[in-house]
N, C-alpha and C positions, 0 to 999 in steps of 0.2 A: 547320439557320437557326436555330431556337428557342434552340439552347443560345448561339450566337453572339448571337444579341440578349440572352438573358438577360444574357451575360456582357458587352455593351457598356452594357449597363442598371444593372451594378452600380457601386457606390459607387469602388472601385477604379480600372473603365475611364473613368467619369465626372470623376473628377478627373485621369485622367491625361490625356485628352482636353482638358479645358481647360485644362490645363499648355500642351499641342502647341500649342491656338487661339493662348493668349496668345504661345508663343516664335514661330509664323510671322511673325507682322507685325516682330517685332523683328530676325528674320534676313532680311525682303525688306527692311527699311530699312536694316540693315547694307547688304545685298549692293547695294543701288541707290548707298548714301553710297561703298562701295569702289571702285563701277564707276565714278560720275560722277567721282571724286578721280583712279582712274588715266588716265579719257581726259584731263581737264583736264591730270594731268603730263605725258600723252604728247603731246599738244598743243603744250605750253608747252616742252617740249625740243624738239620739232621746230620751231618758233619762234624758238626761241633758236639752233638751227642754222642758220636761213636769215636769223638776225641776224650770225651769224660768218660765214656765205656772204658777205653783201653788204658787210660791214667789209672783207673782204678783197679783194672786187671795187673797193671805194672808194679801195684804197691804188693798183690799176691805173689809174683812172681819174683819179687825181690824179698821177700819174706822165706819162699821156698827154697831160694838160691842160697841165702846162709845156711837154712838146714842142710840141704843138700852138700854144699861146698866143705860144712864141719868137717865132712866123711872122706873130702876127697882132698889130701894134703898135694898141695903145688901144682892142682891143674885149674885151671877155670871150668868156669861151667859150663859155657859154651861151647867149647872144645870137647870135654868132657862126656857130656848128656847131650847129644843133639835131640835125638829122641825125645827123652825126657825134658828137654825143654819145651821141644813143638805141644808135646801133651800138656804140661803145665799151663803153656799161654793158651790154647784152644781151649782147654776147661776153663781156665779163668776168666776168659773172654765171656765163654757160654756163660757161666754161671753166673757174671756181673751182671749181663745184659737179656738173662731169662729165656733163652734158649731163642728171642727173636732177631737175633743176627748169624749168619753163617761167618762161621772161621774158618779159615785155611792158615798154615805158619807153614813158612819157607825158612831155609834156613840159608849160610852166607852164598852155597853155591846154587840157591834158586830152587832145592829139590823140595817136595811140599815133603813137610813132617808131620803134620796133621791135619784133623778136619771136625769142626765140630761143628753140631751135631753131630754124633754117630750115623750114617748112610745118607751124609747131604750133600747134593751135586752142586755146590757152589761155582760162579763164572770163575774166570782166572784172570788176572792182569795180564798184560804182554810182558815179555822179558824184558824191554827197556825200561817199562814201568819199574818191576821191581832191581833192577840193577841199581837205577836212579837212586830209589828210596834206599839199598844197600849203601851205596857210593856216599851218596851226600848224609845220611842221616837223616832226614827230613819226611815229612810227612808227604805224600803222592795225591795230585789234584783229583777231586772226583771225579769217577767218569760212571756211564750208562751203561751198562751194557745188558743186550736181549739174552734173556734164556728161554728156554720152553716152559717157563712156570711163570713168565712175565718178564718185565725188564729190572733190574738191579741196579743197586746206587753202589759202587766197589770205591775204598778206599783202602791204600796198604800204610803199615804205620811200620816203622823200623824197630826191630827187639835189642833194646842196649843192655849189657852185662858186662860190667864193670867200664872199662875206657871204649869198648867196640861195639859195634853190631853184628848181633850171631844169626840174624835173622832180619824176616818180615812177618807181621803180622796181615793179614788181608780179610777186613771186615766187609759185608756187603750184606745189605735188607733190601727188603723188596719196596720200587718205587711206587705200589699201589698206593698208600696213604696221600702220597705226595700228587699222583695222578688224580685221585678221585677231589681233592681240593681244587687241583687245578681243572678239573672239568666244571666244579660247582661252578668257578671262579668264571669261565667262559661263558656260562648260560647267564650267568649274572649281569655280567659285561653286556651280552650281546641282547640280554632285555633291557639295560638300564641303555643303550646304543637306542634302540628302536625306540624307546619311552623319548629320548631326546630328539631324535628326530622329527617323531609326530609334534612333540611339545614346537620346536624349531620351525616345522612348517606351520601349525595353525601360528604362531606369534609372528613369523614371517610375513602370512598373507594379511594379518592384522594389520603390523606396521607399516608395510607397503601400500597397505589400501587407504591405511591414514595419511601416509606421506602424498599418495598419487590421488588424493579427494580433490587439492587444489587443480591437477590436471583435468580430472573431469571436471571441473568449474569452467575451465577453460575452454573445454573443447565443448559445451552447453553454449558459452558465452559465444564460442567462433559460429555453430550454427545459428543462433541468432541472426550474428550480423548476415551470414549467408541468406537467411530467409527475409535480411532486408532490413531488420531492425539497426539501425547505426548508432541508436545510443546503448544498447547493450555495453557493459563492462563486468570485468570479473569482481574487481572492488575487493580483491583477496588483501587481505591485513598486508603491511609492507613489512620484508624481510630481507637479509645480506644472504640467503642461500639461492642456491642456484633456478629452485621455483619461484622464489620470491622475486628473483632478478627477470623472469621468463612473464611473469604476470604485469610486472611493471611494463616490462617492452612490449608486449601483448595489448596493453590498457592503451600504451603512449601511442601504437602503430592504430587503434580502433579509432582515437581522436584524432590522428592524421586523416584516416580515411574520412571519418564525419564530416572534417573541415573541406576536406578535398571535394567531396560529392558535394556540401554547404557552398562551397564556393564553384562548383561546373555548374548548379541550378541557377545562382547570381547570374553567373554570367551567360547562360544559356537564356534566363529572363531577360537579362541586359541587352542581350541582341536582339531577341524578339520586340523588344521595346521601341530598341534603334532600328530595327527595320520598319517596323510599325508608324514610327515617326517622322522618320526620313523618307519615307512614303507617302505619306499625309503632308510635309511641306514642300517635297517636290511635286504631289499630286495640283495644288494650288495655282501655282505659276505656270504649269502644262496647264490644265485648263483655263486659266485665263488667257494664255497663249490662243489655245484654240478657240477658246469664246470671239478673241478679236479678229483672227484669221474668218470666221464665219461670218464675222461682220461686214468686213472688207468683199466679200463674195458676194454678198446680198448689194452691193453698189454701191457704199460707203467709200470704197476707193477713187469713184468719180467727184466725190465733192472733195477739196483741199486742207479744208480744216479737219472735217471726220477723219481724213488719210493721216493726216498730222499728228491728233491726240491717238489713232489708234497704233500709229509706227512709237510714238512716244512710251505708251503703256507698255506695249510690247516689248519695246527695250528696255524698261525697267523691270519687268519680269525676268528676262531672259536674265538681266544684272542680277536680279536677286537668287536666281538659280544658280549661275558659276557660282556667285561667293559661298551658297550653301554646298554646291558639290566640292568646291576647295576646301571649307571647313570638314566636311565628312574624309575626304581623302586624307585631312591631318588629323583626326582622330583616330582613320585606321590605322595610318602610319604607327600611332602611339600606343596603338593597341598591339599590333605585330611587335613592338618594343625593335623598329629601325635605328637600326646604329645611326648616332649622331657622329658631328665632328664638330669637338671642342678646338675653341683655338683661344688665346689669349688678346683679348683687346680694352681698349678703354671703353666703358660703357658711360662715362660720361659726353665722349664725342660723338658715340653711336645715338646717344637718347636726345642731344642737342639736333642732330642732322631730321632724326624721324617726324621731332614735335616741328620743325622750320617746316618741313615737306609738310603735313598737317594731313586733315581727313575734311570730309565734307562738315560742316556744321560746327566749325572751330568758334571758340569762346572769344569775347571782345577784350577780356583778362586771364593771361595763361604766365601764369609766374614759374620761375626757374630759381631753384636753391640748391645745388650740386656741389658737390665735397670740394673740397679744395684740392688743385693739381689733377691728376690723372688716376682714374680708379679703373683699375685691371678686374677683371674678372676673367675665370675658364669656364666658356659655354659656347656653343652653336650659336652664331652670330645672327643665323638667320631666325633662328628657333626665340631669340630676345628679341629680333625686328617685329616677328609676328607677335610678342606678347606685348610689346609697347602699342602698337598699332591696335591690337581690339581693345586694350583698356583707353586706350584716347578715342575708340571708337564707341564705346560703352558710355564714358564720361558725356560724350557729345551728343548722345543719342536720348540716353536717359537723362542728365540732368543739362537740356538742350539751353546753351547762353549762359549758364554760370560758368563763376571763376573754375577758374580750378591751377591745384598749385604742386607740382611736381619738382619735386628733392629727392639726394641720394646720398647716403651715408654710410659710413663704415664700420661696423662692429664685430667684434668677435670672430673675425676669420669670415665673416657675409659681405657683400656687399647688397645694399637697402634702398630697392626704388620704391618709392611712395608716391602715389596720388591721390589728390583728398579734392572733391569738386564741393560747392556749395549748393547744390541741389535740394529736391523734394527729399532726399532720402531712401531708404529701402524699409518697407514695414518690415515688422519683428516676424512676422509670422513665414514672409518667404526667404528672410535671411538666410535660414537653415539650409536651403535649397539653390540657391543663386550657382554651384559648380555642378549642379546633375544638369545631363545633358536633356536639351528641347526645354528646356523649365523656363518657364517666360513668368514672371508675376502677375497678380490679378491688376494690376494697375499698365500692364504692357501687353494684354492676349491680343489688344487689336494690333492686324499686323500691320497698318501704318505706324504704329508708336513701336512695336518691338522687333528685334528680331528672331532670328532659328532658336535661340538659347541654346548657342553652341559656343559662343565666345567667351566667358567664364572657363567652362569646358575645358578649352583647349589651351587656356592661360597657366589652367592648373594644373593640365598634362605636360606640356610643354618645360613648365620650369622645375616640376618633378623628375622629369627624363634630364634634365641640367644636374641633378643634386641638390637642387633649392626646393623652395615650397610657395606658396601665398595665401595669404587671410585677408580677409574684408570684416570691416566693423562700420555700422550704419546706423542712424534711426531716424526715425521721418522726422520731416522740418532741418535737421542737422549736419546734412550732408554724408558724401561718402567715401573711405578711405578703405583703398586698396593697396596692398604691399606685398613686393614681390624681393625673395631673397635670391641670391646668385650666391656662388661661389668665389673665393677671391682668387686671382691665379698668383702662384708662389712665387716668393719674392725671388727675383734673378740675383744671381751672385753677383759682390762687385767686381768691378773689372780689375786686372791684374796691375801691381803697381813695378811702372819698370825701375 
């Protein structure tokens, strides 16, 4: 029973049963309409047969009227011989129908004149109906009257003699043949309806099963995703129906989920690497500081030369650690997407000031070629200063003493800052990784030569945070060129003309 209940509770069976529930009233209405139409048609045919029988009887009546009327001078047939008329009509109709129709003849006063076959007990029409037949001179509507011998179909016909109606001929016959036909029709309709319902149920289950097959595919795919298979997809053929749109949206959602998980895993791996690298970078100066402190404790402080050397080394390690912590804080702010404070300023003037301030290890040759006039950008001034200082520090450190060429240009809505040094260049194997955090090339692995490997990462992060970007190109023996793009400031409106 549980399995049956589970099956009936499925969407497949619910749709099928809903379809059957809508179909049943339509079948009932159709069967009722067919039954009533058939009944009306059968009754109409029987009334037509009675009309034909009465018309045949009228011809006999007319011929007898002429025969009797010749013996009655100056008198009308109906007025002179009402009883004879009733007998003539009853016998004539009874003779024509072969005794299968019961006949009752009424005169114009609605008094019963004759009955045929003799001894029959036919039903009688009500007086209002009989009066209507006499007054209008037209046939009455067919009526079904229940008697002890069963239902009877009764119709009244006017008896016309000369120019008037002298009575009513009521013809009645049994409804049994019609009832038998209608009974057989009910059996056929019921059997046909049951067959239709069974076929509709079978076809409904098949068609809904075929229609819902993609839904089962989606369900299986969802279970695979829930089990951890993020590459699972429904891969249904694209279509414009609701199921096709659902499948397309489902696969798109699965793609987004997989991308989100991949991004999360990459982020977690990057955080782990970041923490490990930061710990490693901070451990080195801390270890050096502890070592010098231990040396001082062992008596080196009593020797001025040793003390000065130890304090100088400790100062260098402290400065290295301070710079590293500041760089880490900058990267943390970038990762947290801290809000920047953009403003419009002349990047030529800012760059010129920063180059004049300089950094340790400035080269003897430092050329400047700026765009003519003021070059306004919209960016965070402190971020741009950090970008320029990092580029200047990198150029002085890794291309020590080599000439530097700084240029600014404007192109396609961007302000371009470019620095080119004439140093040894970057090996091709290291070039794709220079923007990675804590990456130092093979030639700069030594701490005395290389920094922490965060400078270009900070430059890239800050440039993209301003809506710009950075690129680098280099070749061994041909120097290195770093290009930074920053968005230009909107053109200010012209001053009003007085």
